[in-house]
VOLUMVO-527553 format. One record per residue: z negated, y, x of N, C-alpha, C, O in turn; residue number from 1; chain; residue in three letters. Coordinates in steps of 0.2 Angstrom, whole numbers, plus 5000, padded with zeros to 4 digits. Atoms other than C-alpha are relative to their C-alpha. Layout:
<recs>
@nzz:Z | nyy:Y | nxx:X | cazz:Z | cayy:Y | caxx:X | czz:Z | cyy:Y | cxx:X | ozz:Z | oyy:Y | oxx:X | seq:NUM | mol:A | type:ALA
...
</recs>
This chain:
<recs>
@nzz:4996 | nyy:4999 | nxx:4994 | cazz:5348 | cayy:4937 | caxx:4912 | czz:5007 | cyy:4996 | cxx:4999 | ozz:5007 | oyy:4991 | oxx:4996 | seq:1 | mol:A | type:MET
@nzz:4994 | nyy:5004 | nxx:5002 | cazz:5366 | cayy:4932 | caxx:4911 | czz:5002 | cyy:4997 | cxx:5008 | ozz:4998 | oyy:4999 | oxx:5013 | seq:2 | mol:A | type:ASN
@nzz:4998 | nyy:5003 | nxx:4994 | cazz:5375 | cayy:4922 | caxx:4925 | czz:5001 | cyy:5004 | cxx:5006 | ozz:4999 | oyy:5002 | oxx:5012 | seq:3 | mol:A | type:ARG
@nzz:4998 | nyy:4995 | nxx:4994 | cazz:5381 | cayy:4937 | caxx:4936 | czz:4993 | cyy:5002 | cxx:5002 | ozz:4992 | oyy:5003 | oxx:5008 | seq:4 | mol:A | type:ASP
@nzz:5006 | nyy:4997 | nxx:4998 | cazz:5363 | cayy:4944 | caxx:4936 | czz:4996 | cyy:4995 | cxx:5004 | ozz:4992 | oyy:4997 | oxx:5009 | seq:5 | mol:A | type:ASP
@nzz:5005 | nyy:5005 | nxx:4997 | cazz:5355 | cayy:4927 | caxx:4941 | czz:5004 | cyy:4999 | cxx:5008 | ozz:5000 | oyy:4999 | oxx:5013 | seq:6 | mol:A | type:VAL
@nzz:4997 | nyy:5001 | nxx:4993 | cazz:5368 | cayy:4925 | caxx:4955 | czz:4998 | cyy:5005 | cxx:5005 | ozz:4996 | oyy:5004 | oxx:5010 | seq:7 | mol:A | type:GLN
@nzz:5002 | nyy:4994 | nxx:4996 | cazz:5365 | cayy:4942 | caxx:4962 | czz:4993 | cyy:5001 | cxx:5002 | ozz:4992 | oyy:5002 | oxx:5008 | seq:8 | mol:A | type:ALA
@nzz:5006 | nyy:4999 | nxx:4999 | cazz:5347 | cayy:4943 | caxx:4960 | czz:4997 | cyy:4995 | cxx:5004 | ozz:4993 | oyy:4996 | oxx:5009 | seq:9 | mol:A | type:LYS
@nzz:5004 | nyy:5005 | nxx:4997 | cazz:5342 | cayy:4926 | caxx:4966 | czz:5005 | cyy:4996 | cxx:5006 | ozz:5002 | oyy:4991 | oxx:5009 | seq:10 | mol:A | type:TYR
@nzz:4996 | nyy:5002 | nxx:4995 | cazz:5357 | cayy:4923 | caxx:4978 | czz:5002 | cyy:4992 | cxx:4999 | ozz:5002 | oyy:4988 | oxx:5004 | seq:11 | mol:A | type:GLN
@nzz:4997 | nyy:5008 | nxx:5002 | cazz:5362 | cayy:4906 | caxx:4969 | czz:5006 | cyy:5000 | cxx:5001 | ozz:5010 | oyy:5004 | oxx:4998 | seq:12 | mol:A | type:ILE
@nzz:4993 | nyy:5000 | nxx:4999 | cazz:5378 | cayy:4900 | caxx:4975 | czz:5004 | cyy:4997 | cxx:4993 | ozz:5001 | oyy:4994 | oxx:4989 | seq:13 | mol:A | type:PRO
@nzz:4997 | nyy:5002 | nxx:5006 | cazz:5391 | cayy:4898 | caxx:4961 | czz:5001 | cyy:4994 | cxx:4999 | ozz:5001 | oyy:4992 | oxx:4993 | seq:14 | mol:A | type:SER
@nzz:5000 | nyy:5006 | nxx:5002 | cazz:5394 | cayy:4880 | caxx:4963 | czz:4993 | cyy:4997 | cxx:4998 | ozz:4994 | oyy:4993 | oxx:4994 | seq:15 | mol:A | type:GLN
@nzz:5006 | nyy:5002 | nxx:5002 | cazz:5375 | cayy:4877 | caxx:4960 | czz:4999 | cyy:5002 | cxx:4993 | ozz:4996 | oyy:4999 | oxx:4989 | seq:16 | mol:A | type:LEU
@nzz:5001 | nyy:4998 | nxx:5008 | cazz:5376 | cayy:4887 | caxx:4944 | czz:5005 | cyy:4996 | cxx:4996 | ozz:5004 | oyy:4994 | oxx:4990 | seq:17 | mol:A | type:LEU
@nzz:4996 | nyy:5004 | nxx:5004 | cazz:5391 | cayy:4877 | caxx:4939 | czz:4996 | cyy:4992 | cxx:4998 | ozz:4996 | oyy:4989 | oxx:4993 | seq:18 | mol:A | type:VAL
@nzz:5003 | nyy:5006 | nxx:5000 | cazz:5381 | cayy:4861 | caxx:4943 | czz:4994 | cyy:5000 | cxx:4995 | ozz:4993 | oyy:4995 | oxx:4991 | seq:19 | mol:A | type:ASP
@nzz:5005 | nyy:4999 | nxx:5005 | cazz:5366 | cayy:4867 | caxx:4933 | czz:5003 | cyy:5001 | cxx:4994 | ozz:4999 | oyy:4998 | oxx:4990 | seq:20 | mol:A | type:TYR
@nzz:4997 | nyy:5000 | nxx:5006 | cazz:5376 | cayy:4871 | caxx:4919 | czz:5003 | cyy:4994 | cxx:4996 | ozz:5002 | oyy:4992 | oxx:4991 | seq:21 | mol:A | type:GLU
@nzz:4998 | nyy:5007 | nxx:5001 | cazz:5384 | cayy:4854 | caxx:4919 | czz:4994 | cyy:4995 | cxx:4998 | ozz:4994 | oyy:4991 | oxx:4993 | seq:22 | mol:A | type:SER
@nzz:5006 | nyy:5004 | nxx:5002 | cazz:5367 | cayy:4846 | caxx:4920 | czz:4996 | cyy:5002 | cxx:4994 | ozz:4993 | oyy:4997 | oxx:4991 | seq:23 | mol:A | type:TRP
@nzz:5004 | nyy:4998 | nxx:5005 | cazz:5359 | cayy:4856 | caxx:4907 | czz:5004 | cyy:4998 | cxx:4993 | ozz:5001 | oyy:4996 | oxx:4988 | seq:24 | mol:A | type:ARG
@nzz:4997 | nyy:5001 | nxx:5005 | cazz:5373 | cayy:4853 | caxx:4895 | czz:5000 | cyy:4992 | cxx:4999 | ozz:5000 | oyy:4990 | oxx:4993 | seq:25 | mol:A | type:ALA
@nzz:5001 | nyy:5008 | nxx:5000 | cazz:5371 | cayy:4833 | caxx:4898 | czz:4993 | cyy:5000 | cxx:4997 | ozz:4991 | oyy:4995 | oxx:4994 | seq:26 | mol:A | type:LYS
@nzz:5007 | nyy:5000 | nxx:5003 | cazz:5352 | cayy:4837 | caxx:4893 | czz:5000 | cyy:5001 | cxx:4993 | ozz:4996 | oyy:4997 | oxx:4990 | seq:27 | mol:A | type:GLN
@nzz:5001 | nyy:4999 | nxx:5006 | cazz:5356 | cayy:4844 | caxx:4877 | czz:5007 | cyy:4997 | cxx:4996 | ozz:5010 | oyy:5000 | oxx:4992 | seq:28 | mol:A | type:ILE
@nzz:4995 | nyy:5004 | nxx:5003 | cazz:5370 | cayy:4831 | caxx:4872 | czz:5007 | cyy:5004 | cxx:4999 | ozz:5010 | oyy:5004 | oxx:4994 | seq:29 | mol:A | type:ASN
@nzz:4994 | nyy:4997 | nxx:4999 | cazz:5385 | cayy:4841 | caxx:4878 | czz:5001 | cyy:5007 | cxx:4996 | ozz:5006 | oyy:5010 | oxx:4996 | seq:30 | mol:A | type:GLY
@nzz:5000 | nyy:4993 | nxx:5003 | cazz:5381 | cayy:4857 | caxx:4868 | czz:5002 | cyy:5005 | cxx:5005 | ozz:5000 | oyy:5004 | oxx:5011 | seq:31 | mol:A | type:GLN
@nzz:4999 | nyy:4995 | nxx:4996 | cazz:5387 | cayy:4873 | caxx:4876 | czz:4993 | cyy:5003 | cxx:5002 | ozz:4989 | oyy:5005 | oxx:4997 | seq:32 | mol:A | type:LEU
@nzz:5006 | nyy:4997 | nxx:4998 | cazz:5374 | cayy:4881 | caxx:4886 | czz:5000 | cyy:5008 | cxx:4998 | ozz:5005 | oyy:5011 | oxx:4997 | seq:33 | mol:A | type:THR
@nzz:5001 | nyy:4993 | nxx:5003 | cazz:5367 | cayy:4898 | caxx:4880 | czz:5003 | cyy:5005 | cxx:5007 | ozz:5003 | oyy:5003 | oxx:5013 | seq:34 | mol:A | type:PRO
@nzz:4997 | nyy:4995 | nxx:4995 | cazz:5374 | cayy:4914 | caxx:4890 | czz:4995 | cyy:5003 | cxx:5004 | ozz:4997 | oyy:5007 | oxx:5009 | seq:35 | mol:A | type:ALA
@nzz:5006 | nyy:4996 | nxx:4996 | cazz:5357 | cayy:4919 | caxx:4896 | czz:4996 | cyy:4994 | cxx:5003 | ozz:4995 | oyy:4988 | oxx:5001 | seq:36 | mol:A | type:THR
@nzz:5005 | nyy:5004 | nxx:4995 | cazz:5345 | cayy:4911 | caxx:4909 | czz:4993 | cyy:5002 | cxx:4998 | ozz:4992 | oyy:5008 | oxx:4998 | seq:37 | mol:A | type:TYR
@nzz:5008 | nyy:4999 | nxx:5001 | cazz:5326 | cayy:4909 | caxx:4905 | czz:4997 | cyy:5000 | cxx:5007 | ozz:5000 | oyy:4999 | oxx:5012 | seq:38 | mol:A | type:THR
@nzz:5004 | nyy:5001 | nxx:4994 | cazz:5312 | cayy:4909 | caxx:4917 | czz:5000 | cyy:4993 | cxx:5001 | ozz:4999 | oyy:4991 | oxx:5007 | seq:39 | mol:A | type:ALA
@nzz:5000 | nyy:5007 | nxx:4999 | cazz:5312 | cayy:4890 | caxx:4915 | czz:5006 | cyy:4999 | cxx:5004 | ozz:5006 | oyy:4995 | oxx:5009 | seq:40 | mol:A | type:ALA
@nzz:4993 | nyy:5001 | nxx:4996 | cazz:5331 | cayy:4890 | caxx:4920 | czz:4999 | cyy:5002 | cxx:5007 | ozz:5001 | oyy:4998 | oxx:5012 | seq:41 | mol:A | type:ASP
@nzz:5000 | nyy:4997 | nxx:4993 | cazz:5327 | cayy:4901 | caxx:4936 | czz:4995 | cyy:4995 | cxx:5003 | ozz:4997 | oyy:4993 | oxx:5009 | seq:42 | mol:A | type:ILE
@nzz:5004 | nyy:5005 | nxx:4996 | cazz:5313 | cayy:4889 | caxx:4941 | czz:5004 | cyy:4993 | cxx:5001 | ozz:5004 | oyy:4991 | oxx:5007 | seq:43 | mol:A | type:ASP
@nzz:4995 | nyy:5006 | nxx:4999 | cazz:5325 | cayy:4874 | caxx:4939 | czz:5005 | cyy:5001 | cxx:5005 | ozz:5006 | oyy:4997 | oxx:5010 | seq:44 | mol:A | type:LEU
@nzz:4995 | nyy:4998 | nxx:4995 | cazz:5338 | cayy:4883 | caxx:4949 | czz:4997 | cyy:5000 | cxx:5007 | ozz:5000 | oyy:4997 | oxx:5012 | seq:45 | mol:A | type:LEU
@nzz:5004 | nyy:5000 | nxx:4993 | cazz:5326 | cayy:4887 | caxx:4963 | czz:4999 | cyy:4993 | cxx:5002 | ozz:4999 | oyy:4992 | oxx:5008 | seq:46 | mol:A | type:ARG
@nzz:5002 | nyy:5007 | nxx:4998 | cazz:5321 | cayy:4869 | caxx:4963 | czz:5006 | cyy:4997 | cxx:5002 | ozz:5006 | oyy:4993 | oxx:5007 | seq:47 | mol:A | type:LEU
@nzz:4993 | nyy:5004 | nxx:4998 | cazz:5340 | cayy:4863 | caxx:4964 | czz:5002 | cyy:5004 | cxx:5006 | ozz:5004 | oyy:5000 | oxx:5011 | seq:48 | mol:A | type:MET
@nzz:4998 | nyy:4997 | nxx:4993 | cazz:5343 | cayy:4876 | caxx:4978 | czz:4995 | cyy:4997 | cxx:5006 | ozz:4997 | oyy:4996 | oxx:5012 | seq:49 | mol:A | type:LEU
@nzz:5004 | nyy:5002 | nxx:4995 | cazz:5328 | cayy:4869 | caxx:4987 | czz:5002 | cyy:4993 | cxx:5002 | ozz:5002 | oyy:4991 | oxx:5008 | seq:50 | mol:A | type:ASN
@nzz:4998 | nyy:5007 | nxx:4998 | cazz:5334 | cayy:4851 | caxx:4985 | czz:5006 | cyy:5000 | cxx:5004 | ozz:5008 | oyy:4995 | oxx:5008 | seq:51 | mol:A | type:LEU
@nzz:4994 | nyy:5000 | nxx:4996 | cazz:5351 | cayy:4856 | caxx:4991 | czz:4999 | cyy:5001 | cxx:5006 | ozz:5001 | oyy:4998 | oxx:5011 | seq:52 | mol:A | type:GLN
@nzz:5001 | nyy:4997 | nxx:4993 | cazz:5345 | cayy:4865 | caxx:5006 | czz:4996 | cyy:4994 | cxx:5004 | ozz:4996 | oyy:4994 | oxx:5010 | seq:53 | mol:A | type:GLN
@nzz:5003 | nyy:5006 | nxx:4996 | cazz:5335 | cayy:4848 | caxx:5011 | czz:5005 | cyy:4995 | cxx:5000 | ozz:5003 | oyy:4989 | oxx:5003 | seq:54 | mol:A | type:ILE
@nzz:4995 | nyy:5005 | nxx:5000 | cazz:5351 | cayy:4838 | caxx:5009 | czz:5001 | cyy:4996 | cxx:4994 | ozz:5005 | oyy:4991 | oxx:4995 | seq:55 | mol:A | type:GLY
@nzz:4999 | nyy:5004 | nxx:5006 | cazz:5350 | cayy:4831 | caxx:4992 | czz:5007 | cyy:5001 | cxx:4997 | ozz:5009 | oyy:5007 | oxx:4997 | seq:56 | mol:A | type:PHE
@nzz:4993 | nyy:5000 | nxx:5003 | cazz:5368 | cayy:4827 | caxx:4985 | czz:4999 | cyy:5003 | cxx:4992 | ozz:4994 | oyy:5003 | oxx:4990 | seq:57 | mol:A | type:SER
@nzz:5000 | nyy:4998 | nxx:5007 | cazz:5373 | cayy:4833 | caxx:4968 | czz:4997 | cyy:4995 | cxx:4995 | ozz:4993 | oyy:4997 | oxx:4991 | seq:58 | mol:A | type:SER
@nzz:5001 | nyy:5005 | nxx:5004 | cazz:5370 | cayy:4817 | caxx:4960 | czz:4992 | cyy:4998 | cxx:5001 | ozz:4988 | oyy:4996 | oxx:4997 | seq:59 | mol:A | type:ASN
@nzz:5007 | nyy:5001 | nxx:4999 | cazz:5352 | cayy:4815 | caxx:4968 | czz:4996 | cyy:5006 | cxx:4997 | ozz:4991 | oyy:5005 | oxx:4994 | seq:60 | mol:A | type:GLU
@nzz:5003 | nyy:4994 | nxx:5003 | cazz:5348 | cayy:4833 | caxx:4962 | czz:5000 | cyy:4999 | cxx:4993 | ozz:4995 | oyy:5001 | oxx:4990 | seq:61 | mol:A | type:ILE
@nzz:5000 | nyy:5002 | nxx:5007 | cazz:5353 | cayy:4828 | caxx:4945 | czz:4994 | cyy:4995 | cxx:4998 | ozz:4990 | oyy:4996 | oxx:4993 | seq:62 | mol:A | type:GLU
@nzz:5005 | nyy:5005 | nxx:5002 | cazz:5342 | cayy:4812 | caxx:4945 | czz:4993 | cyy:5003 | cxx:5001 | ozz:4989 | oyy:5001 | oxx:4997 | seq:63 | mol:A | type:ASP
@nzz:5006 | nyy:4996 | nxx:4999 | cazz:5328 | cayy:4823 | caxx:4952 | czz:4997 | cyy:5004 | cxx:4994 | ozz:4992 | oyy:5003 | oxx:4991 | seq:64 | mol:A | type:PHE
@nzz:5001 | nyy:4994 | nxx:5006 | cazz:5329 | cayy:4836 | caxx:4938 | czz:4998 | cyy:4996 | cxx:4994 | ozz:4994 | oyy:4998 | oxx:4991 | seq:65 | mol:A | type:LEU
@nzz:5002 | nyy:5004 | nxx:5006 | cazz:5330 | cayy:4822 | caxx:4925 | czz:4993 | cyy:4998 | cxx:4999 | ozz:4990 | oyy:4999 | oxx:4995 | seq:66 | mol:A | type:SER
@nzz:5007 | nyy:5002 | nxx:4999 | cazz:5315 | cayy:4814 | caxx:4931 | czz:4995 | cyy:5004 | cxx:4999 | ozz:4989 | oyy:5003 | oxx:4996 | seq:67 | mol:A | type:LEU
@nzz:5005 | nyy:4994 | nxx:5000 | cazz:5306 | cayy:4831 | caxx:4933 | czz:4999 | cyy:5002 | cxx:4993 | ozz:4993 | oyy:5004 | oxx:4991 | seq:68 | mol:A | type:ASN
@nzz:5001 | nyy:4997 | nxx:5007 | cazz:5309 | cayy:4835 | caxx:4915 | czz:4996 | cyy:4996 | cxx:4995 | ozz:4993 | oyy:4998 | oxx:4990 | seq:69 | mol:A | type:LEU
@nzz:5004 | nyy:5004 | nxx:5003 | cazz:5302 | cayy:4819 | caxx:4909 | czz:4992 | cyy:5000 | cxx:5002 | ozz:4990 | oyy:4996 | oxx:5006 | seq:70 | mol:A | type:ARG
@nzz:5006 | nyy:4999 | nxx:4998 | cazz:5284 | cayy:4825 | caxx:4909 | czz:4996 | cyy:4992 | cxx:5001 | ozz:4991 | oyy:4991 | oxx:5005 | seq:71 | mol:A | type:LYS
@nzz:5005 | nyy:5006 | nxx:5001 | cazz:5277 | cayy:4807 | caxx:4904 | czz:5000 | cyy:4995 | cxx:5006 | ozz:4997 | oyy:4990 | oxx:5006 | seq:72 | mol:A | type:GLN
@nzz:4999 | nyy:5005 | nxx:4994 | cazz:5283 | cayy:4799 | caxx:4921 | czz:4995 | cyy:5003 | cxx:5004 | ozz:4993 | oyy:5009 | oxx:5004 | seq:73 | mol:A | type:ILE
@nzz:5005 | nyy:4997 | nxx:4995 | cazz:5270 | cayy:4800 | caxx:4935 | czz:5003 | cyy:5004 | cxx:5006 | ozz:5009 | oyy:5002 | oxx:5008 | seq:74 | mol:A | type:PRO
@nzz:4997 | nyy:4996 | nxx:4995 | cazz:5274 | cayy:4812 | caxx:4948 | czz:5001 | cyy:4996 | cxx:5007 | ozz:5005 | oyy:4998 | oxx:5011 | seq:75 | mol:A | type:PRO
@nzz:5000 | nyy:5004 | nxx:4995 | cazz:5273 | cayy:4797 | caxx:4960 | czz:5008 | cyy:4999 | cxx:5001 | ozz:5010 | oyy:4998 | oxx:5007 | seq:76 | mol:A | type:ALA
@nzz:4994 | nyy:5002 | nxx:5000 | cazz:5291 | cayy:4793 | caxx:4956 | czz:5005 | cyy:5006 | cxx:5004 | ozz:5009 | oyy:5004 | oxx:5008 | seq:77 | mol:A | type:GLU
@nzz:4998 | nyy:4994 | nxx:4996 | cazz:5296 | cayy:4811 | caxx:4962 | czz:4999 | cyy:5000 | cxx:5007 | ozz:5003 | oyy:5002 | oxx:5011 | seq:78 | mol:A | type:LEU
@nzz:5002 | nyy:5001 | nxx:4993 | cazz:5287 | cayy:4809 | caxx:4977 | czz:5003 | cyy:4994 | cxx:5005 | ozz:5004 | oyy:4994 | oxx:5011 | seq:79 | mol:A | type:ILE
@nzz:4997 | nyy:5005 | nxx:4996 | cazz:5294 | cayy:4793 | caxx:4981 | czz:5007 | cyy:5001 | cxx:5001 | ozz:5010 | oyy:4999 | oxx:5006 | seq:80 | mol:A | type:ALA
@nzz:4993 | nyy:4998 | nxx:4999 | cazz:5312 | cayy:4800 | caxx:4979 | czz:5000 | cyy:5005 | cxx:5006 | ozz:5004 | oyy:5005 | oxx:5011 | seq:81 | mol:A | type:MET
@nzz:5001 | nyy:4994 | nxx:4994 | cazz:5306 | cayy:4815 | caxx:4992 | czz:4999 | cyy:4995 | cxx:5006 | ozz:5003 | oyy:4996 | oxx:5011 | seq:82 | mol:A | type:LEU
@nzz:5002 | nyy:5004 | nxx:4995 | cazz:5298 | cayy:4801 | caxx:5003 | czz:5006 | cyy:4996 | cxx:5002 | ozz:5007 | oyy:4995 | oxx:5008 | seq:83 | mol:A | type:THR
@nzz:4993 | nyy:5005 | nxx:4998 | cazz:5315 | cayy:4790 | caxx:5003 | czz:5004 | cyy:5005 | cxx:5004 | ozz:5007 | oyy:5003 | oxx:5009 | seq:84 | mol:A | type:GLN
@nzz:4996 | nyy:4996 | nxx:4997 | cazz:5325 | cayy:4805 | caxx:5007 | czz:4997 | cyy:5003 | cxx:5007 | ozz:5001 | oyy:5004 | oxx:5012 | seq:85 | mol:A | type:HIS
@nzz:5003 | nyy:4998 | nxx:4993 | cazz:5313 | cayy:4810 | caxx:5021 | czz:5001 | cyy:4994 | cxx:5005 | ozz:5003 | oyy:4996 | oxx:5011 | seq:86 | mol:A | type:ARG
@nzz:4999 | nyy:5005 | nxx:4996 | cazz:5314 | cayy:4793 | caxx:5029 | czz:5007 | cyy:4998 | cxx:5002 | ozz:5008 | oyy:4995 | oxx:5008 | seq:87 | mol:A | type:GLN
@nzz:4993 | nyy:5000 | nxx:4998 | cazz:5333 | cayy:4793 | caxx:5028 | czz:5001 | cyy:5006 | cxx:5005 | ozz:5005 | oyy:5004 | oxx:5010 | seq:88 | mol:A | type:ARG
@nzz:4999 | nyy:4994 | nxx:4996 | cazz:5333 | cayy:4810 | caxx:5037 | czz:4997 | cyy:4998 | cxx:5007 | ozz:5000 | oyy:4999 | oxx:5012 | seq:89 | mol:A | type:ARG
@nzz:5003 | nyy:5002 | nxx:4993 | cazz:5320 | cayy:4803 | caxx:5051 | czz:5004 | cyy:4995 | cxx:5003 | ozz:5005 | oyy:4996 | oxx:5009 | seq:90 | mol:A | type:LEU
@nzz:4996 | nyy:5005 | nxx:4997 | cazz:5331 | cayy:4788 | caxx:5054 | czz:5006 | cyy:5003 | cxx:5003 | ozz:5008 | oyy:5001 | oxx:5009 | seq:91 | mol:A | type:ALA
@nzz:4995 | nyy:4996 | nxx:4997 | cazz:5346 | cayy:4800 | caxx:5057 | czz:4998 | cyy:5003 | cxx:5006 | ozz:5001 | oyy:5003 | oxx:5011 | seq:92 | mol:A | type:MET
@nzz:5003 | nyy:4997 | nxx:4995 | cazz:5335 | cayy:4810 | caxx:5068 | czz:4999 | cyy:4995 | cxx:5007 | ozz:5002 | oyy:4996 | oxx:5012 | seq:93 | mol:A | type:ILE
@nzz:5001 | nyy:5005 | nxx:4994 | cazz:5330 | cayy:4795 | caxx:5078 | czz:5007 | cyy:4997 | cxx:5003 | ozz:5008 | oyy:4996 | oxx:5009 | seq:94 | mol:A | type:HIS
@nzz:4994 | nyy:5003 | nxx:4998 | cazz:5348 | cayy:4789 | caxx:5079 | czz:5003 | cyy:5005 | cxx:5005 | ozz:5006 | oyy:5004 | oxx:5011 | seq:95 | mol:A | type:ARG
@nzz:4997 | nyy:4994 | nxx:4996 | cazz:5353 | cayy:4806 | caxx:5086 | czz:4996 | cyy:5001 | cxx:5007 | ozz:4998 | oyy:5004 | oxx:5012 | seq:96 | mol:A | type:TYR
@nzz:5003 | nyy:5000 | nxx:4994 | cazz:5339 | cayy:4805 | caxx:5099 | czz:5002 | cyy:4995 | cxx:5005 | ozz:5003 | oyy:4997 | oxx:5011 | seq:97 | mol:A | type:GLU
@nzz:4997 | nyy:5005 | nxx:4997 | cazz:5345 | cayy:4789 | caxx:5105 | czz:5006 | cyy:5002 | cxx:5004 | ozz:5006 | oyy:5001 | oxx:5010 | seq:98 | mol:A | type:ARG
@nzz:4993 | nyy:4998 | nxx:4998 | cazz:5362 | cayy:4796 | caxx:5107 | czz:5000 | cyy:5005 | cxx:5006 | ozz:5003 | oyy:5005 | oxx:5011 | seq:99 | mol:A | type:GLN
@nzz:5002 | nyy:4995 | nxx:4996 | cazz:5355 | cayy:4811 | caxx:5116 | czz:4998 | cyy:4997 | cxx:5007 | ozz:5000 | oyy:4999 | oxx:5012 | seq:100 | mol:A | type:ILE
@nzz:5003 | nyy:5004 | nxx:4994 | cazz:5345 | cayy:4800 | caxx:5128 | czz:5006 | cyy:4997 | cxx:5004 | ozz:5006 | oyy:4997 | oxx:5010 | seq:101 | mol:A | type:ALA
@nzz:4995 | nyy:5004 | nxx:4996 | cazz:5361 | cayy:4790 | caxx:5132 | czz:5004 | cyy:5006 | cxx:5003 | ozz:5007 | oyy:5005 | oxx:5008 | seq:102 | mol:A | type:GLY
@nzz:4997 | nyy:4995 | nxx:4997 | cazz:5370 | cayy:4807 | caxx:5135 | czz:4997 | cyy:5002 | cxx:5006 | ozz:5001 | oyy:5003 | oxx:5011 | seq:103 | mol:A | type:ILE
@nzz:5005 | nyy:4997 | nxx:4994 | cazz:5356 | cayy:4813 | caxx:5147 | czz:5001 | cyy:4994 | cxx:5005 | ozz:5002 | oyy:4996 | oxx:5011 | seq:104 | mol:A | type:ASP
@nzz:5000 | nyy:5005 | nxx:4995 | cazz:5357 | cayy:4796 | caxx:5156 | czz:5007 | cyy:4999 | cxx:5004 | ozz:5007 | oyy:4998 | oxx:5010 | seq:105 | mol:A | type:TYR
@nzz:4993 | nyy:5000 | nxx:4997 | cazz:5376 | cayy:4797 | caxx:5158 | czz:5000 | cyy:5007 | cxx:5005 | ozz:5004 | oyy:5007 | oxx:5010 | seq:106 | mol:A | type:LEU
@nzz:4998 | nyy:4994 | nxx:4996 | cazz:5375 | cayy:4815 | caxx:5164 | czz:4995 | cyy:4999 | cxx:5007 | ozz:4998 | oyy:5002 | oxx:5012 | seq:107 | mol:A | type:ARG
@nzz:5004 | nyy:5002 | nxx:4994 | cazz:5361 | cayy:4809 | caxx:5177 | czz:5004 | cyy:4996 | cxx:5005 | ozz:5005 | oyy:4998 | oxx:5011 | seq:108 | mol:A | type:PHE
@nzz:4996 | nyy:5005 | nxx:4996 | cazz:5372 | cayy:4795 | caxx:5183 | czz:5005 | cyy:5004 | cxx:5003 | ozz:5007 | oyy:5002 | oxx:5009 | seq:109 | mol:A | type:GLN
@nzz:4995 | nyy:4997 | nxx:4997 | cazz:5386 | cayy:4807 | caxx:5186 | czz:4998 | cyy:5005 | cxx:5005 | ozz:5001 | oyy:5006 | oxx:5011 | seq:110 | mol:A | type:PHE
@nzz:5003 | nyy:4995 | nxx:4995 | cazz:5376 | cayy:4820 | caxx:5195 | czz:4997 | cyy:4997 | cxx:5006 | ozz:4997 | oyy:5000 | oxx:5012 | seq:111 | mol:A | type:THR
@nzz:5003 | nyy:5003 | nxx:4995 | cazz:5368 | cayy:4807 | caxx:5206 | czz:5006 | cyy:4996 | cxx:5004 | ozz:5005 | oyy:4995 | oxx:5010 | seq:112 | mol:A | type:GLU
@nzz:4994 | nyy:5003 | nxx:4996 | cazz:5385 | cayy:4799 | caxx:5211 | czz:5004 | cyy:5006 | cxx:5004 | ozz:5008 | oyy:5005 | oxx:5009 | seq:113 | mol:A | type:ASN
@nzz:4997 | nyy:4995 | nxx:4996 | cazz:5392 | cayy:4816 | caxx:5216 | czz:4997 | cyy:5004 | cxx:5004 | ozz:5000 | oyy:5008 | oxx:5008 | seq:114 | mol:A | type:ASN
</recs>
């Protein structure tokens, strides 16, 4: 399957394909990547899309994929990356919850005084 087919069939954003091709070239010591995508490529692209959708940066995605390819590592390292990302997101949510509570308090104060 060529690049256009992959993009159309799987709705992969163009920038994600560029990022994947760059990452893949690094994995094979800078050699040009083939013009076709295998089932394994599609699986990695889906993983990249998932990671992107949950807020991973391009560098974090590259790190995750590189760890994922080294099958000798325990999956605990991948789970640790996901856990760390989850904790950062929860901290952001809690910060926003405190801000919302402050907004609600101010709204209450202004409605009580008028």
